[in-house]
N, C-alpha and C positions, 0 to 999 in steps of 0.2 A: 331779470332773469339771469342765472347764472352762467358760466361758460357752456358753450353747447360742443366744444370739440370733443369728439368721440376719441378716448384713448383705449386702443387695444392693448390687451394684456400680453407681455412678452413672457416666454419661458425658455430656460437654457435646456437643452437636450445634450446629456453627456456623451460624449464620444472617445473611446480610447484608442490612440495611434501608437502602436508599439507599447512603450511603457510611460509615454505621454499623455495626459488627459486633455481633451481638447473640447470645447464646448461651443454649440452652434445654436446661434439665437434664431427662434422661430416665434411666429405670431400664433396665439390661440385662436384658431378659427375652427369653426363647426360648419362645414360645407356640406351643402345638399349632394347626397351621394350620386355620383354620375353614372350614366349609363356607359358601361364599359365599352361598348360597341361603337357608341358615338363620340365620347370623349377624346379629345386632341391633347388632354393634358400631359401625358407623358411625352409625345413628340414634341410638344412646346416647350415643356422643362430640359430636354435633351438639346433642342435648337438654341434655347438660351444660354446653355452652359458653354456652347461652342464659341460664343461671343466674348468670353471672360479674356481680357487681358492681363497675363501674368508677368513677372520679371522675365528678361530673357534669358536668364541662367537657371531658371525653374526646371526642376525634374519631375515630372509626372510619376508619383509612386502608384506601382501597381496594387490594387486592392487587396491581393493576398499578404501584403506587408503590414496591413493595418487592420486591426480589428475593430469592428463598427457596430456599434448600438443602433439598430434601426427602432427609434421609438416612434410611436404612433401619438400623433396630438390627441388629446383627451377628446373622445367622442367625435372626431373630425376627420377630414381628408385633406390633406396638403400634398400634392404630387411633387415629391423633390428627387432631383439627381445630384450626385456630388462626385468630385475628384479631390485626391489628396496630391500635393505637391511638397518637396523639399526644396527650400529655396535658400540661397546665402544672405547671409545678414540677419539682423535682429527682426523681432515681430513688429517694432515700431518703424524700422525701415521699410518693411514689406507693406506695411499699411499706408505709409507715406505714397510708395509707388502706386499701390491701387487707387488712393484717392486722387491722384494726378492722371490717373489712366482709366477713366470712366468710360465703359463701351457706349456706342450711340444709341441713343434713345433712352438712356437711363441718368438718373440723378442721384446725387449723394443723398442719403436719407438718414445720416446718423452713425455715430459709432459709440463704443463702449468698452469696458474693460471688467472682466470678472476672474476672481482669483480666490485662492485659499491659502493658509499658512503651510500646507504639506505639498503644493503644487506651484508650478509656474502660472504667472497670470496668463489669461487668454484675452487678447484683443479682437474685438468684432466690429463688423462695418457692414452696413448694407447698402446696395443700389437699388432704386426702386424704378419701375417702369409703368407708364399708363395702364391703369387697370380699372376702368369704369363701368364694366359690364358691357352688354347684357350678360354675357358669358364668364369673363375673366375678371375676378375681383381683387386677386393677388398676384403680383408677377415680380419677382426680386431674384437679385442675387445676394448671398449672404456669406462673407468672408469671416472666416475665423483663424487666428494666427496665434502660435505659441513657440516657446523656444523648443529646440530639438537638440541642438549642441552649442558650444561656446560660440560657433561661426556659422550655425544654420538655423532655420525654423520650419516649422510644418504651416502649411497654408491649407485649410480645408475650404472649398468653394462649393456652394448648395445654390442650385437654381429651384426656386419654389413657385409652385402655380395653384391657385383656387380655381377651378372651373367648375361652373354651375350649369346645369343642363337647362333646355328650352321649359317653360311651363307647359304642362299636358293639360289635354281637355278637361280632365277630373278635377283639376285645380282650379278651373274657373267657377266663377259663383254665378248661378243662374235662377231665374224666376224669383228676385227680390219681391217682398210684398212690402215692406214696412221697415223703417230704421228709425233709431233714436240716436242723433250724432251729438256727440257731447264736445265743447271746447272749454277752455279754461281763462279764467282770469289772471293766473298765476301760474307759471311753470317753473318747477325748481327740482334740484337732486332729491330733495326731502319728500317730493311728490307735488303733483299738480293739484291745484284746489281753485275754488270759485267757478264751481260746474255752471256751464251754460248750455241749455239743450234745446235742439231743434228736431221737431217730427219730420220725417221725409216717406213720400210714397209716390206711386204714380210716375208719370216720365221723368220728373225730377231725379228720383231715386235710381230709375233704369240708366239715367244718362250717366250719374255718378258712377254706378256699379260697371258699365260698360268701359269708363274710363279705367276703373280699378283693374279690370281684366287684361288692359293694355301692358300693365307692369309686369316686368321680368321677375323671375325668381331671384333671390338673393341670398348670401352666405350668412349664417348666423355668427356674426362676430360677437366675441364676448368683451365687453366694455366696463371700465370702471365709472363710466358716466353714461347714463342712457336715459335722455329726457323725452317726455311724450307730450306731443302737441294736440292729440285729440283721440278720441275713441268712437267706434260705431258698433250698435248693437243693432243686429240685422236679424230679420225673420224671413225665410224662404216659403215658397208656396206649399212645400212638402212638410211645413211644419218645424224644420230644422233651425236652430238659432244659432247665430254666429257672432264672434266678437272680432272686430278688427282694431288693433292697437297701433298707434303711431309711435315711433320712436327714433333715435339719432344714435348711430353708432358706426364711426367711418362713413356716414351717408345716412340719408332718409330711408326709412325701411316702415313697412308695416306689416305686423303679424297676424295671421288669421287663425284662429282656433274655435272649437266648438265645445260648449259646456258639458255635452253628452260623450266627449272624448272620440268622436268619429275621427278615425285616422286621415281620412280624406280631406279634412280640414285641419292641418297642422303643419303650416309652412310660412315662409315669410318672403315678401316681394320687394324688390328694389325700387326706391322711388328719388333716385339721384339728381333728378331733374327738379324735383319738388312740385312737378305738375300735379300730381294727386291732392298732395296737401294743399296747393293753392287752391283747388276746386273745392275741397272740405272747408277750408277756412273762409271762402267767399260765401258760403252759406249762412254766415253770421252777420249782424248789422256790425259796422265797421268799428264801434267803441265797445263791444259788448265782451269781446274775448282778447284783451290786450296779451294776454300770455301765450296764447295760439298764434296771434299775428308776430310776436316778437320770436318764437320759434320758427315760424315761416321765413322770416327775414334772415334769421342766422342760417336757415338751410339755404336760401338763395345766395348768400355770401359764400358760404362753402361751397356751393355748386360751381359758382363762377371761378373760384379760386383753383378748382381741379380741371376746369374745362373753359379757359379762357376764349 
């Protein structure tokens, strides 16, 4: 099986600060809309912003001195708060300071540079925090630096949070009657193949769906790589037919949909511990679905790496 590491797509959001263009890197994340009354995302983003360690001579620039493009991530919700600073030195010297002054709980998560022939280069750096759910799936500080004058730089700091609400009763699956569970001999980016099917009903199916109903909602991350380890075609007592598709994109997930287009069944749950995937793969004889077992192994290795 090919690499199972989910690669989230980055986008650069253009921001104009006075006459200087600044780009702030953001994940392309489609988050389940949060209930505004219960979502703490804004408070979390503001609190995270207070943890930023900036150079001692940095001066906070009032928002009125900067023209900001508040760009919405495509079809999604990333709650973000930001601040601008004027900092003595070059963008690379600012970057060096930030990379050696990481706030408690954060870890360096990469840097880059973006530019064009008609604008100064923009340097970016990201500090990531533990965000493994069941509600927080992205928690990070994104720094962007570009030249302001020959002796100063602009620094933009974004705190970014993806918060997903708890799963509602209507998003639980009730009264399963029968299911066809499909595993694979081979899983690959070009598509899984070598289908092996198991019919399920009765107490075994009830136990499996009860386990599925314990999984929390997850975000709909957009990945360049998305491998599936299994699928389930499910029939409910009321005659509704559901599809559950397993995938991997910054963690194992399972998407629920209904061929009828019933909006009640159109969501994604997170299986970052691989527990549901383990239960499904365990339904098959050991040697019958090597592709699915390889996918499970990759999931377990990934899970341990983020939660040692």
